[in-house]
C-alpha positions, 0 to 999 in steps of 0.5 A: 074528663069526669069530675071524679077524675079531676078530683084525683089531681094532676099528680104533680109533686108537692112543693119543696119544703122551705129551708129552716132559715126561711121558716125561722125568719117567717116565725120571727117576722110574724111574731114581731108583726102581730106583737106590734099590732097587739101592743098598739091595740093594748096601748091605744085601747083600740081593736086593731087585730083581725084574724085575717092578719095572721094569714097575711103574715103567712104571705108577707113573711113566708113568701114576701116575693109573691104578688099577693104579699106586696104592700099595695095588695096587702093594704088595698086588699084589706081596705077594699074587702072591709069596706065592701063587707060594710057596704053590703051589711049596711045596704042589705042587712045581716043575711047569709046571702048578703055575706056571700055577695059581699065576699064575692064582690070583694074578691072581684074588686081585688082582682079588678084593681090588681090588689088581690090579697087572699087573707083579705077575702075573709074580711067581709065574713068578719064584718058580717060576724061582728057587725061593726060600724064604718070606723072598722075600715080605720080601726082595726083594718087600716091602722092594723095593716099599716103596723103589720106592713111597717113591721114587714118593710123593716124586718124583711129588708133587715133579714133578707138579701133581696128587697121588699117590696118588689113594687108599690 
C-alpha cells in the first residue's frame, strides 16, 4: 500500500460527540483546576502554571477513565518529562537536536515506566524554550501537577457516579 493510500485514512467513523453534561463537567473541572493552580501561583508568588497543564485538563476532566488520565500517569509523566528536558539541557546545551533527543527520551521513559501522559511530552520543549533551573521540577511541575490532581480527585468523585482514579 502506498503512502498516499495510507494518508487517505481507514474510513472509520468520527467518534461520537460527548454528551452535553460531560462537556459542561469537563469545562467546570478545567476551570476549577487551572483556577486553583493560578490562585496558588499568585498567592505564593511562584510560577506554577505550565502550558501542558491545559492539555492535562482535557484528559483528566474530559476523559478521566483513560489510562493517560490516571494520577500516576499525570504525575510521573510530568516529572519524568521535565527532569529529562533539564538533564538534556544541562548536558548538551540549548540546541535543537538536544531538544529533540530530550523529547524522544521522555516519550520512551514514560512508555517504559507505564506512566505515559501525552501532555507531558511537551515539557522538554517548554524546558528548552524557557531554560529554567533544576527547581523547575518542583516549581511549577510537581506542585502544579499536585494541585491539578487534587482538584481532579475531588471534582471527578463529586461530579460523577464512577470512581476516579481507576488505579494508582
